[in-house]
N, CA, C, O and CB atoms as a CASP TS submission, in Angstrom:
PFRMAT TS
TARGET T0000
AUTHOR 0000-0000-0000
METHOD Language model
MODEL 1
PARENT N/A
ATOM      1  N   MET     1     180.921 240.246  11.609  1.00  0.00           N
ATOM      2  CA  MET     1     179.562 240.711  11.796  1.00  0.00           C
ATOM      3  C   MET     1     179.719 241.682  13.199  1.00  0.00           C
ATOM      4  O   MET     1     180.143 241.082  14.187  1.00  0.00           O
ATOM      5  CB  MET     1     178.431 239.323  11.956  1.00  0.00           C
ATOM      6  N   ALA     2     179.483 242.794  13.321  1.00  0.00           N
ATOM      7  CA  ALA     2     179.409 243.918  14.146  1.00  0.00           C
ATOM      8  C   ALA     2     178.172 244.256  14.315  1.00  0.00           C
ATOM      9  O   ALA     2     177.642 244.717  13.304  1.00  0.00           O
ATOM     10  CB  ALA     2     180.088 244.961  13.727  1.00  0.00           C
ATOM     11  N   VAL     3     177.475 244.182  15.317  1.00  0.00           N
ATOM     12  CA  VAL     3     175.792 244.592  15.311  1.00  0.00           C
ATOM     13  C   VAL     3     175.758 245.306  16.960  1.00  0.00           C
ATOM     14  O   VAL     3     176.595 245.015  17.815  1.00  0.00           O
ATOM     15  CB  VAL     3     174.458 242.821  15.109  1.00  0.00           C
ATOM     16  N   SER     4     174.854 246.080  17.135  1.00  0.00           N
ATOM     17  CA  SER     4     174.359 246.414  18.603  1.00  0.00           C
ATOM     18  C   SER     4     172.653 246.146  18.412  1.00  0.00           C
ATOM     19  O   SER     4     171.966 246.408  17.425  1.00  0.00           O
ATOM     20  CB  SER     4     174.808 248.262  19.131  1.00  0.00           C
ATOM     21  N   TYR     5     172.263 245.573  19.630  1.00  0.00           N
ATOM     22  CA  TYR     5     170.975 245.446  19.806  1.00  0.00           C
ATOM     23  C   TYR     5     170.445 246.432  20.827  1.00  0.00           C
ATOM     24  O   TYR     5     171.022 246.481  21.914  1.00  0.00           O
ATOM     25  CB  TYR     5     170.707 244.128  20.134  1.00  0.00           C
ATOM     26  N   VAL     6     169.367 247.254  20.587  1.00  0.00           N
ATOM     27  CA  VAL     6     169.077 248.324  21.608  1.00  0.00           C
ATOM     28  C   VAL     6     168.068 247.981  22.103  1.00  0.00           C
ATOM     29  O   VAL     6     167.184 247.877  21.253  1.00  0.00           O
ATOM     30  CB  VAL     6     168.946 249.634  21.235  1.00  0.00           C
ATOM     31  N   PHE     7     167.684 247.696  23.300  1.00  0.00           N
ATOM     32  CA  PHE     7     166.368 247.945  24.038  1.00  0.00           C
ATOM     33  C   PHE     7     165.598 249.069  23.976  1.00  0.00           C
ATOM     34  O   PHE     7     166.028 250.178  24.295  1.00  0.00           O
ATOM     35  CB  PHE     7     166.531 247.858  25.241  1.00  0.00           C
ATOM     36  N   THR     8     164.050 248.781  23.433  1.00  0.00           N
ATOM     37  CA  THR     8     163.665 250.507  23.336  1.00  0.00           C
ATOM     38  C   THR     8     162.234 250.187  24.326  1.00  0.00           C
ATOM     39  O   THR     8     161.212 250.804  24.028  1.00  0.00           O
ATOM     40  CB  THR     8     163.241 251.358  21.234  1.00  0.00           C
ATOM     41  N   GLY     9     162.204 249.386  25.292  1.00  0.00           N
ATOM     42  CA  GLY     9     161.199 249.351  26.436  1.00  0.00           C
ATOM     43  C   GLY     9     161.362 248.404  27.807  1.00  0.00           C
ATOM     44  O   GLY     9     162.411 247.812  28.064  1.00  0.00           O
ATOM     45  N   GLY    10     160.629 248.371  28.324  1.00  0.00           N
ATOM     46  CA  GLY    10     160.970 247.545  29.661  1.00  0.00           C
ATOM     47  C   GLY    10     161.961 247.993  30.617  1.00  0.00           C
ATOM     48  O   GLY    10     162.343 249.153  30.773  1.00  0.00           O
ATOM     49  N   ARG    11     162.417 246.742  31.371  1.00  0.00           N
ATOM     50  CA  ARG    11     163.424 246.821  32.183  1.00  0.00           C
ATOM     51  C   ARG    11     164.723 247.427  31.889  1.00  0.00           C
ATOM     52  O   ARG    11     165.375 248.083  32.701  1.00  0.00           O
ATOM     53  CB  ARG    11     163.594 245.750  32.507  1.00  0.00           C
ATOM     54  N   TYR    12     165.156 247.103  30.353  1.00  0.00           N
ATOM     55  CA  TYR    12     166.367 247.395  29.885  1.00  0.00           C
ATOM     56  C   TYR    12     166.232 248.440  29.209  1.00  0.00           C
ATOM     57  O   TYR    12     167.297 248.810  28.715  1.00  0.00           O
ATOM     58  CB  TYR    12     166.959 246.482  29.224  1.00  0.00           C
ATOM     59  N   ASN    13     165.127 249.247  28.916  1.00  0.00           N
ATOM     60  CA  ASN    13     164.987 250.190  28.172  1.00  0.00           C
ATOM     61  C   ASN    13     166.358 251.230  28.134  1.00  0.00           C
ATOM     62  O   ASN    13     166.855 251.637  29.185  1.00  0.00           O
ATOM     63  CB  ASN    13     163.735 250.760  28.608  1.00  0.00           C
ATOM     64  N   GLY    14     166.855 251.572  26.902  1.00  0.00           N
ATOM     65  CA  GLY    14     168.277 252.389  26.663  1.00  0.00           C
ATOM     66  C   GLY    14     169.404 251.691  26.676  1.00  0.00           C
ATOM     67  O   GLY    14     170.423 252.166  26.177  1.00  0.00           O
ATOM     68  N   SER    15     169.381 250.252  27.348  1.00  0.00           N
ATOM     69  CA  SER    15     170.645 249.612  27.110  1.00  0.00           C
ATOM     70  C   SER    15     170.572 248.775  25.905  1.00  0.00           C
ATOM     71  O   SER    15     169.547 248.499  25.282  1.00  0.00           O
ATOM     72  CB  SER    15     171.068 248.803  28.271  1.00  0.00           C
ATOM     73  N   SER    16     172.010 248.329  25.594  1.00  0.00           N
ATOM     74  CA  SER    16     172.322 247.540  24.470  1.00  0.00           C
ATOM     75  C   SER    16     173.201 246.648  24.799  1.00  0.00           C
ATOM     76  O   SER    16     173.906 246.682  25.808  1.00  0.00           O
ATOM     77  CB  SER    16     172.759 248.209  23.411  1.00  0.00           C
ATOM     78  N   VAL    17     173.189 245.611  23.753  1.00  0.00           N
ATOM     79  CA  VAL    17     174.049 244.530  23.807  1.00  0.00           C
ATOM     80  C   VAL    17     175.083 244.378  22.379  1.00  0.00           C
ATOM     81  O   VAL    17     174.577 244.418  21.258  1.00  0.00           O
ATOM     82  CB  VAL    17     173.074 243.249  24.034  1.00  0.00           C
ATOM     83  N   SER    18     176.591 244.201  22.581  1.00  0.00           N
ATOM     84  CA  SER    18     177.017 244.208  21.360  1.00  0.00           C
ATOM     85  C   SER    18     177.768 242.903  20.923  1.00  0.00           C
ATOM     86  O   SER    18     178.571 242.299  21.634  1.00  0.00           O
ATOM     87  CB  SER    18     177.784 245.342  21.230  1.00  0.00           C
ATOM     88  N   VAL    19     177.435 242.591  19.794  1.00  0.00           N
ATOM     89  CA  VAL    19     177.961 241.476  19.201  1.00  0.00           C
ATOM     90  C   VAL    19     179.053 241.728  18.178  1.00  0.00           C
ATOM     91  O   VAL    19     178.894 242.542  17.268  1.00  0.00           O
ATOM     92  CB  VAL    19     176.916 240.771  18.631  1.00  0.00           C
ATOM     93  N   LEU    20     180.200 240.996  18.341  1.00  0.00           N
ATOM     94  CA  LEU    20     180.916 241.151  17.137  1.00  0.00           C
ATOM     95  C   LEU    20     181.615 239.707  16.899  1.00  0.00           C
ATOM     96  O   LEU    20     182.051 239.017  17.821  1.00  0.00           O
ATOM     97  CB  LEU    20     181.979 242.410  17.247  1.00  0.00           C
ATOM     98  N   GLY    21     181.654 239.403  15.737  1.00  0.00           N
ATOM     99  CA  GLY    21     182.551 238.302  15.458  1.00  0.00           C
ATOM    100  C   GLY    21     182.228 237.688  14.174  1.00  0.00           C
ATOM    101  O   GLY    21     181.421 238.289  13.466  1.00  0.00           O
ATOM    102  N   ARG    22     182.800 236.424  13.693  1.00  0.00           N
ATOM    103  CA  ARG    22     182.480 235.912  12.408  1.00  0.00           C
ATOM    104  C   ARG    22     181.276 235.209  12.340  1.00  0.00           C
ATOM    105  O   ARG    22     180.917 234.469  13.256  1.00  0.00           O
ATOM    106  CB  ARG    22     183.454 235.112  11.942  1.00  0.00           C
ATOM    107  N   ASN    23     180.523 235.412  11.158  1.00  0.00           N
ATOM    108  CA  ASN    23     179.134 234.739  11.189  1.00  0.00           C
ATOM    109  C   ASN    23     179.162 234.009   9.938  1.00  0.00           C
ATOM    110  O   ASN    23     178.661 234.547   8.951  1.00  0.00           O
ATOM    111  CB  ASN    23     177.825 235.763  11.281  1.00  0.00           C
ATOM    112  N   PRO    24     179.770 232.654   9.826  1.00  0.00           N
ATOM    113  CA  PRO    24     179.621 232.131   8.856  1.00  0.00           C
ATOM    114  C   PRO    24     178.354 231.663   8.107  1.00  0.00           C
ATOM    115  O   PRO    24     177.959 230.570   8.514  1.00  0.00           O
ATOM    116  CB  PRO    24     180.258 231.434   9.055  1.00  0.00           C
ATOM    117  N   THR    25     177.813 232.062   7.383  1.00  0.00           N
ATOM    118  CA  THR    25     176.414 232.404   6.866  1.00  0.00           C
ATOM    119  C   THR    25     175.954 230.830   6.270  1.00  0.00           C
ATOM    120  O   THR    25     174.774 230.512   6.419  1.00  0.00           O
ATOM    121  CB  THR    25     176.462 233.796   5.519  1.00  0.00           C
ATOM    122  N   GLY    26     176.684 230.080   5.751  1.00  0.00           N
ATOM    123  CA  GLY    26     176.283 228.672   5.310  1.00  0.00           C
ATOM    124  C   GLY    26     176.229 227.681   6.287  1.00  0.00           C
ATOM    125  O   GLY    26     175.888 226.520   6.065  1.00  0.00           O
ATOM    126  N   ALA    27     176.577 228.150   7.409  1.00  0.00           N
ATOM    127  CA  ALA    27     176.183 227.103   8.622  1.00  0.00           C
ATOM    128  C   ALA    27     174.756 227.271   9.068  1.00  0.00           C
ATOM    129  O   ALA    27     174.149 228.342   9.098  1.00  0.00           O
ATOM    130  CB  ALA    27     177.122 227.324   9.980  1.00  0.00           C
ATOM    131  N   SER    28     174.235 225.953   9.451  1.00  0.00           N
ATOM    132  CA  SER    28     172.950 225.954  10.035  1.00  0.00           C
ATOM    133  C   SER    28     172.716 226.732  11.347  1.00  0.00           C
ATOM    134  O   SER    28     171.768 227.516  11.405  1.00  0.00           O
ATOM    135  CB  SER    28     172.612 224.631  10.241  1.00  0.00           C
ATOM    136  N   ILE    29     173.522 226.555  12.381  1.00  0.00           N
ATOM    137  CA  ILE    29     173.507 227.235  13.495  1.00  0.00           C
ATOM    138  C   ILE    29     175.012 227.840  13.816  1.00  0.00           C
ATOM    139  O   ILE    29     176.011 227.122  13.781  1.00  0.00           O
ATOM    140  CB  ILE    29     172.952 226.314  14.555  1.00  0.00           C
ATOM    141  N   ARG    30     175.047 229.222  14.127  1.00  0.00           N
ATOM    142  CA  ARG    30     176.478 230.172  14.221  1.00  0.00           C
ATOM    143  C   ARG    30     176.268 230.365  15.398  1.00  0.00           C
ATOM    144  O   ARG    30     175.114 230.491  15.807  1.00  0.00           O
ATOM    145  CB  ARG    30     176.764 231.600  13.360  1.00  0.00           C
ATOM    146  N   GLU    31     177.579 230.449  16.399  1.00  0.00           N
ATOM    147  CA  GLU    31     177.810 231.187  17.608  1.00  0.00           C
ATOM    148  C   GLU    31     178.734 232.316  16.931  1.00  0.00           C
ATOM    149  O   GLU    31     179.474 232.354  15.948  1.00  0.00           O
ATOM    150  CB  GLU    31     178.529 230.254  18.905  1.00  0.00           C
ATOM    151  N   VAL    32     178.302 233.288  18.011  1.00  0.00           N
ATOM    152  CA  VAL    32     179.046 234.723  17.905  1.00  0.00           C
ATOM    153  C   VAL    32     179.245 235.131  19.656  1.00  0.00           C
ATOM    154  O   VAL    32     178.494 234.820  20.581  1.00  0.00           O
ATOM    155  CB  VAL    32     177.872 236.090  16.887  1.00  0.00           C
ATOM    156  N   PRO    33     180.371 235.828  19.697  1.00  0.00           N
ATOM    157  CA  PRO    33     180.709 236.172  20.772  1.00  0.00           C
ATOM    158  C   PRO    33     179.761 237.615  21.022  1.00  0.00           C
ATOM    159  O   PRO    33     179.264 238.155  20.033  1.00  0.00           O
ATOM    160  CB  PRO    33     182.268 236.229  20.773  1.00  0.00           C
ATOM    161  N   ILE    34     179.554 238.176  22.347  1.00  0.00           N
ATOM    162  CA  ILE    34     178.668 239.101  22.900  1.00  0.00           C
ATOM    163  C   ILE    34     179.885 239.509  23.777  1.00  0.00           C
ATOM    164  O   ILE    34     180.430 238.780  24.604  1.00  0.00           O
ATOM    165  CB  ILE    34     177.167 238.560  23.606  1.00  0.00           C
ATOM    166  N   LEU    35     180.271 240.956  23.428  1.00  0.00           N
ATOM    167  CA  LEU    35     181.532 241.687  23.758  1.00  0.00           C
ATOM    168  C   LEU    35     181.469 242.935  24.508  1.00  0.00           C
ATOM    169  O   LEU    35     182.408 243.730  24.544  1.00  0.00           O
ATOM    170  CB  LEU    35     182.203 241.990  22.596  1.00  0.00           C
ATOM    171  N   GLY    36     180.342 243.105  25.116  1.00  0.00           N
ATOM    172  CA  GLY    36     179.711 244.051  26.085  1.00  0.00           C
ATOM    173  C   GLY    36     178.419 244.882  25.708  1.00  0.00           C
ATOM    174  O   GLY    36     177.424 244.232  25.387  1.00  0.00           O
ATOM    175  N   GLY    37     178.355 246.090  25.717  1.00  0.00           N
ATOM    176  CA  GLY    37     177.124 246.563  26.073  1.00  0.00           C
ATOM    177  C   GLY    37     176.882 248.213  26.524  1.00  0.00           C
ATOM    178  O   GLY    37     177.725 249.109  26.523  1.00  0.00           O
ATOM    179  N   THR    38     175.974 248.260  26.763  1.00  0.00           N
ATOM    180  CA  THR    38     175.841 249.834  27.689  1.00  0.00           C
ATOM    181  C   THR    38     174.679 249.626  28.390  1.00  0.00           C
ATOM    182  O   THR    38     173.860 248.758  28.089  1.00  0.00           O
ATOM    183  CB  THR    38     175.640 251.413  26.755  1.00  0.00           C
ATOM    184  N   GLY    39     174.533 250.665  29.647  1.00  0.00           N
ATOM    185  CA  GLY    39     173.437 250.521  30.381  1.00  0.00           C
ATOM    186  C   GLY    39     173.333 249.548  31.419  1.00  0.00           C
ATOM    187  O   GLY    39     174.099 249.585  32.381  1.00  0.00           O
ATOM    188  N   ALA    40     172.496 248.730  31.307  1.00  0.00           N
ATOM    189  CA  ALA    40     172.547 247.607  32.043  1.00  0.00           C
ATOM    190  C   ALA    40     173.456 246.287  31.698  1.00  0.00           C
ATOM    191  O   ALA    40     173.523 245.312  32.446  1.00  0.00           O
ATOM    192  CB  ALA    40     171.292 247.283  32.093  1.00  0.00           C
ATOM    193  N   PHE    41     174.196 246.418  30.355  1.00  0.00           N
ATOM    194  CA  PHE    41     174.817 245.413  29.986  1.00  0.00           C
ATOM    195  C   PHE    41     176.392 245.779  29.982  1.00  0.00           C
ATOM    196  O   PHE    41     177.139 245.040  29.340  1.00  0.00           O
ATOM    197  CB  PHE    41     174.237 244.982  28.724  1.00  0.00           C
ATOM    198  N   ARG    42     176.817 246.662  30.532  1.00  0.00           N
ATOM    199  CA  ARG    42     177.805 247.398  30.413  1.00  0.00           C
ATOM    200  C   ARG    42     178.733 246.094  31.118  1.00  0.00           C
ATOM    201  O   ARG    42     178.488 245.403  32.107  1.00  0.00           O
ATOM    202  CB  ARG    42     177.653 248.992  31.112  1.00  0.00           C
ATOM    203  N   PHE    43     179.939 246.082  30.125  1.00  0.00           N
ATOM    204  CA  PHE    43     180.947 244.883  30.491  1.00  0.00           C
ATOM    205  C   PHE    43     180.231 243.228  30.204  1.00  0.00           C
ATOM    206  O   PHE    43     180.645 242.165  30.666  1.00  0.00           O
ATOM    207  CB  PHE    43     181.353 245.082  32.325  1.00  0.00           C
ATOM    208  N   ALA    44     179.196 243.426  29.410  1.00  0.00           N
ATOM    209  CA  ALA    44     178.712 242.264  29.324  1.00  0.00           C
ATOM    210  C   ALA    44     179.505 241.253  28.688  1.00  0.00           C
ATOM    211  O   ALA    44     180.384 241.474  27.855  1.00  0.00           O
ATOM    212  CB  ALA    44     177.630 242.370  28.796  1.00  0.00           C
ATOM    213  N   ARG    45     179.081 239.911  29.209  1.00  0.00           N
ATOM    214  CA  ARG    45     179.921 238.758  28.047  1.00  0.00           C
ATOM    215  C   ARG    45     179.092 237.750  27.785  1.00  0.00           C
ATOM    216  O   ARG    45     178.080 237.730  28.485  1.00  0.00           O
ATOM    217  CB  ARG    45     181.352 237.959  28.579  1.00  0.00           C
ATOM    218  N   GLY    46     179.233 236.745  26.841  1.00  0.00           N
ATOM    219  CA  GLY    46     178.309 235.771  26.464  1.00  0.00           C
ATOM    220  C   GLY    46     178.398 235.541  24.841  1.00  0.00           C
ATOM    221  O   GLY    46     179.409 235.884  24.228  1.00  0.00           O
ATOM    222  N   TYR    47     177.191 234.892  24.137  1.00  0.00           N
ATOM    223  CA  TYR    47     177.492 234.235  23.187  1.00  0.00           C
ATOM    224  C   TYR    47     175.741 234.231  22.466  1.00  0.00           C
ATOM    225  O   TYR    47     174.713 234.039  23.115  1.00  0.00           O
ATOM    226  CB  TYR    47     178.335 232.769  23.707  1.00  0.00           C
ATOM    227  N   ALA    48     175.834 234.487  21.057  1.00  0.00           N
ATOM    228  CA  ALA    48     174.706 234.282  20.543  1.00  0.00           C
ATOM    229  C   ALA    48     174.528 233.183  19.442  1.00  0.00           C
ATOM    230  O   ALA    48     175.388 233.021  18.576  1.00  0.00           O
ATOM    231  CB  ALA    48     174.360 235.430  20.145  1.00  0.00           C
ATOM    232  N   LEU    49     173.421 232.458  19.500  1.00  0.00           N
ATOM    233  CA  LEU    49     173.183 231.158  18.653  1.00  0.00           C
ATOM    234  C   LEU    49     172.414 231.756  17.753  1.00  0.00           C
ATOM    235  O   LEU    49     171.384 232.339  18.091  1.00  0.00           O
ATOM    236  CB  LEU    49     172.486 229.843  19.323  1.00  0.00           C
ATOM    237  N   THR    50     172.900 231.668  16.266  1.00  0.00           N
ATOM    238  CA  THR    50     171.822 232.482  15.112  1.00  0.00           C
ATOM    239  C   THR    50     171.613 231.332  14.534  1.00  0.00           C
ATOM    240  O   THR    50     172.298 230.320  14.684  1.00  0.00           O
ATOM    241  CB  THR    50     172.370 233.789  13.948  1.00  0.00           C
ATOM    242  N   SER    51     170.282 231.506  13.588  1.00  0.00           N
ATOM    243  CA  SER    51     169.979 230.484  12.520  1.00  0.00           C
ATOM    244  C   SER    51     169.147 231.428  11.807  1.00  0.00           C
ATOM    245  O   SER    51     168.557 232.396  12.285  1.00  0.00           O
ATOM    246  CB  SER    51     169.246 229.002  12.961  1.00  0.00           C
ATOM    247  N   THR    52     169.171 231.019  10.569  1.00  0.00           N
ATOM    248  CA  THR    52     168.536 231.785   9.263  1.00  0.00           C
ATOM    249  C   THR    52     167.392 231.094   8.761  1.00  0.00           C
ATOM    250  O   THR    52     167.462 229.986   8.229  1.00  0.00           O
ATOM    251  CB  THR    52     169.543 231.909   8.026  1.00  0.00           C
ATOM    252  N   TYR    53     166.318 231.757   8.932  1.00  0.00           N
ATOM    253  CA  TYR    53     164.528 230.874   8.809  1.00  0.00           C
ATOM    254  C   TYR    53     164.258 231.271   7.171  1.00  0.00           C
ATOM    255  O   TYR    53     163.631 230.475   6.472  1.00  0.00           O
ATOM    256  CB  TYR    53     162.787 231.846  10.176  1.00  0.00           C
ATOM    257  N   SER    54     164.622 232.180   6.768  1.00  0.00           N
ATOM    258  CA  SER    54     164.711 232.422   4.825  1.00  0.00           C
ATOM    259  C   SER    54     165.858 233.376   4.825  1.00  0.00           C
ATOM    260  O   SER    54     166.626 233.846   5.664  1.00  0.00           O
ATOM    261  CB  SER    54     163.061 233.342   3.834  1.00  0.00           C
ATOM    262  N   ALA    55     165.631 233.481   3.361  1.00  0.00           N
ATOM    263  CA  ALA    55     166.797 234.520   2.754  1.00  0.00           C
ATOM    264  C   ALA    55     166.533 234.516   1.456  1.00  0.00           C
ATOM    265  O   ALA    55     166.412 233.513   0.753  1.00  0.00           O
ATOM    266  CB  ALA    55     168.389 234.137   2.954  1.00  0.00           C
ATOM    267  N   ASP    56     166.398 236.152   0.970  1.00  0.00           N
ATOM    268  CA  ASP    56     166.410 236.378  -0.518  1.00  0.00           C
ATOM    269  C   ASP    56     167.443 236.916  -0.681  1.00  0.00           C
ATOM    270  O   ASP    56     167.452 238.117  -0.414  1.00  0.00           O
ATOM    271  CB  ASP    56     165.413 237.110  -1.142  1.00  0.00           C
ATOM    272  N   PHE    57     168.600 236.355  -1.125  1.00  0.00           N
ATOM    273  CA  PHE    57     169.977 236.844  -1.336  1.00  0.00           C
ATOM    274  C   PHE    57     169.473 237.788  -2.738  1.00  0.00           C
ATOM    275  O   PHE    57     170.470 238.470  -2.975  1.00  0.00           O
ATOM    276  CB  PHE    57     171.316 235.424  -1.599  1.00  0.00           C
ATOM    277  N   LYS    58     168.563 238.093  -3.616  1.00  0.00           N
ATOM    278  CA  LYS    58     168.451 238.800  -4.710  1.00  0.00           C
ATOM    279  C   LYS    58     168.119 240.118  -4.228  1.00  0.00           C
ATOM    280  O   LYS    58     168.641 241.148  -4.654  1.00  0.00           O
ATOM    281  CB  LYS    58     167.529 238.247  -5.644  1.00  0.00           C
ATOM    282  N   ASN    59     167.332 240.065  -3.424  1.00  0.00           N
ATOM    283  CA  ASN    59     166.686 241.690  -2.647  1.00  0.00           C
ATOM    284  C   ASN    59     167.407 241.788  -1.496  1.00  0.00           C
ATOM    285  O   ASN    59     167.034 242.814  -0.928  1.00  0.00           O
ATOM    286  CB  ASN    59     164.884 241.802  -2.108  1.00  0.00           C
ATOM    287  N   GLY    60     168.506 241.068  -0.680  1.00  0.00           N
ATOM    288  CA  GLY    60     169.083 241.375   0.426  1.00  0.00           C
ATOM    289  C   GLY    60     168.144 241.411   1.692  1.00  0.00           C
ATOM    290  O   GLY    60     168.135 242.273   2.570  1.00  0.00           O
ATOM    291  N   VAL    61     167.399 240.348   1.598  1.00  0.00           N
ATOM    292  CA  VAL    61     166.729 240.499   2.897  1.00  0.00           C
ATOM    293  C   VAL    61     166.286 238.903   3.430  1.00  0.00           C
ATOM    294  O   VAL    61     165.810 237.980   2.769  1.00  0.00           O
ATOM    295  CB  VAL    61     165.332 241.574   2.685  1.00  0.00           C
ATOM    296  N   ALA    62     166.586 238.960   4.671  1.00  0.00           N
ATOM    297  CA  ALA    62     166.705 237.392   5.579  1.00  0.00           C
ATOM    298  C   ALA    62     165.837 237.731   6.664  1.00  0.00           C
ATOM    299  O   ALA    62     165.367 238.819   6.995  1.00  0.00           O
ATOM    300  CB  ALA    62     168.412 236.851   6.277  1.00  0.00           C
ATOM    301  N   ILE    63     165.693 236.373   7.244  1.00  0.00           N
ATOM    302  CA  ILE    63     164.700 236.489   8.690  1.00  0.00           C
ATOM    303  C   ILE    63     165.721 235.481   9.445  1.00  0.00           C
ATOM    304  O   ILE    63     166.032 234.347   9.082  1.00  0.00           O
ATOM    305  CB  ILE    63     162.683 235.802   8.589  1.00  0.00           C
ATOM    306  N   VAL    64     166.190 236.236  10.667  1.00  0.00           N
ATOM    307  CA  VAL    64     167.514 235.521  11.616  1.00  0.00           C
ATOM    308  C   VAL    64     167.073 235.287  12.779  1.00  0.00           C
ATOM    309  O   VAL    64     166.337 236.206  13.139  1.00  0.00           O
ATOM    310  CB  VAL    64     168.860 236.383  11.890  1.00  0.00           C
ATOM    311  N   GLU    65     167.197 234.359  13.653  1.00  0.00           N
ATOM    312  CA  GLU    65     166.667 234.106  14.916  1.00  0.00           C
ATOM    313  C   GLU    65     168.314 234.410  15.591  1.00  0.00           C
ATOM    314  O   GLU    65     169.426 234.041  15.210  1.00  0.00           O
ATOM    315  CB  GLU    65     165.799 232.376  15.120  1.00  0.00           C
ATOM    316  N   TYR    66     167.865 235.243  16.742  1.00  0.00           N
ATOM    317  CA  TYR    66     169.153 235.016  17.660  1.00  0.00           C
ATOM    318  C   TYR    66     168.780 234.877  18.946  1.00  0.00           C
ATOM    319  O   TYR    66     168.140 235.778  19.490  1.00  0.00           O
ATOM    320  CB  TYR    66     170.182 236.127  17.639  1.00  0.00           C
ATOM    321  N   ASN    67     169.157 233.629  19.675  1.00  0.00           N
ATOM    322  CA  ASN    67     169.177 233.195  21.036  1.00  0.00           C
ATOM    323  C   ASN    67     170.615 233.625  22.079  1.00  0.00           C
ATOM    324  O   ASN    67     171.519 232.802  22.228  1.00  0.00           O
ATOM    325  CB  ASN    67     169.017 231.588  20.875  1.00  0.00           C
ATOM    326  N   MET    68     170.653 234.723  22.609  1.00  0.00           N
ATOM    327  CA  MET    68     171.335 235.253  23.221  1.00  0.00           C
ATOM    328  C   MET    68     171.502 234.557  24.877  1.00  0.00           C
ATOM    329  O   MET    68     170.584 234.194  25.612  1.00  0.00           O
ATOM    330  CB  MET    68     170.871 236.529  23.001  1.00  0.00           C
ATOM    331  N   TYR    69     172.573 234.531  25.074  1.00  0.00           N
ATOM    332  CA  TYR    69     172.915 233.867  26.307  1.00  0.00           C
ATOM    333  C   TYR    69     174.110 235.103  27.233  1.00  0.00           C
ATOM    334  O   TYR    69     175.320 234.882  27.205  1.00  0.00           O
ATOM    335  CB  TYR    69     173.711 232.147  25.797  1.00  0.00           C
ATOM    336  N   VAL    70     173.645 236.107  27.845  1.00  0.00           N
ATOM    337  CA  VAL    70     174.242 237.142  28.582  1.00  0.00           C
ATOM    338  C   VAL    70     174.490 236.938  29.997  1.00  0.00           C
ATOM    339  O   VAL    70     173.620 236.396  30.679  1.00  0.00           O
ATOM    340  CB  VAL    70     173.507 238.228  28.456  1.00  0.00           C
ATOM    341  N   LEU    71     175.871 237.415  30.638  1.00  0.00           N
ATOM    342  CA  LEU    71     176.156 237.316  31.608  1.00  0.00           C
ATOM    343  C   LEU    71     176.509 238.876  31.979  1.00  0.00           C
ATOM    344  O   LEU    71     177.327 239.522  31.324  1.00  0.00           O
ATOM    345  CB  LEU    71     177.031 236.278  31.679  1.00  0.00           C
ATOM    346  N   HIS    72     175.785 239.416  33.125  1.00  0.00           N
ATOM    347  CA  HIS    72     175.980 241.072  33.012  1.00  0.00           C
ATOM    348  C   HIS    72     176.252 241.173  34.631  1.00  0.00           C
ATOM    349  O   HIS    72     176.350 240.210  35.392  1.00  0.00           O
ATOM    350  CB  HIS    72     174.374 242.159  32.323  1.00  0.00           C
ATOM    351  N   HIS    73     176.348 242.529  34.970  1.00  0.00           N
ATOM    352  CA  HIS    73     176.415 242.736  36.460  1.00  0.00           C
ATOM    353  C   HIS    73     175.304 243.495  36.688  1.00  0.00           C
ATOM    354  O   HIS    73     175.032 243.863  37.831  1.00  0.00           O
ATOM    355  CB  HIS    73     177.685 243.417  37.019  1.00  0.00           C
TER
END
């Protein structure tokens, strides 16, 4: 999985956090690494714990929670 989360308001407006790693969707809780970002999160490191609340595979829709733990300068 490779995804960037962009902040569009508040203190971190315009900054982003980048996640890149294996996301075994069959597991109830998954851990994926945070490998950088932009703006306030440049050189960020950390991890995200993800869990799926609901999924409709027929229509390709899922509701997923991300709890991110980020170290940045």
